[in-house]
N, C-alpha and C positions, 0 to 999 in steps of 0.2 A: 503494499499499499504504501500509494508515493503522499509525505506528503507534503501542507504546504505550507507556508509562510506565514506568521501572521502579522500583521500587518499596529504600534499601537498609533493613535494621530492626538498627538498632542490637546486642549482647551483649556478657555478658559470654568473656571467654578460661573464668580460675577459677569462675565459678559452671556451666558448665558443662563444665569436667574433675572440677570435685567431685561435681555431680550422676550423671558415667560412673562417677566411681569409687565412689559411691554404688549402685550399681544392679551394680555389677560382684561391692561385697561378699556386698551378698548374694545373688546369683545363683551365686557362692563355695561359701556354707550353705550354700544350695537344697542342692546337686550337695556338698556333703564329706556332710548329714545322707543325704543318698540312698544313698552306700555306705558309711556309715561303719555298724561293730556294731551294735545294740540293746543294751541290756544285760537289760531286761527279756523282750525276743526270738532267743532261738538259731536263724539257722536252717541247717536240716539240707541241705544237696548233695546229689544220688542223685552214683552214681560218674560216671558221663555229664558233669553239668554242673559235676563236678572238675578234670575233665577237659579241658574249654573250657575253664571258670577256671582252671587253672597251666597249659596249652596243654605237654599232658605228654602222653605212653603212659599204654595201661591197665595197660599191662606197668608200669610205671612208678613208676607206685598203689602195682598191684600189690606191689610189692615193696616201699617205705616204711611201705605199714599188715603189713606181716608182718615185720618187723622193729621195726618200732613205732616207727619216724622222726614219722606221722599217724594221731592216735586215729581208728578208726573206727568206729559203732557200728550194730547190729545191728537189724530189728526187722523178725520172721521171718524171709523170703526176701530181704527186701533189704539193700543195707552205705550207713551214708550216711557224712557228712564235715561235720560241727557249721566253719562258716564262719570263727567263731570261734577255734576250735584251727585252723587256716590261718594266720590271720591271725600270731598270737601262737607258729610255725614259723617264718612267714618271716622278722617281725622278729624273735626271737632265733637264728636258724642254728645250733642243737648238732651 
């Protein structure tokens, strides 16, 4: 059996960690931008999307809407919730 030579390449640990942390920072910023509410674009969620987002029951969402806890918007027969209102309410916790 023929043996193959072993090549050892020198590397800089500090350079690797800097490169890794820079890539991690970029990925984190991309992730944060993806889920942060946009000021120029308000995203409206349907009732089903809001239930999935908040992980609550349909009855709880209806009670929050009727009691004025979570503002809703109607377009025709459909009810929508603004994502920025949901975030504001979760942060404020009145």
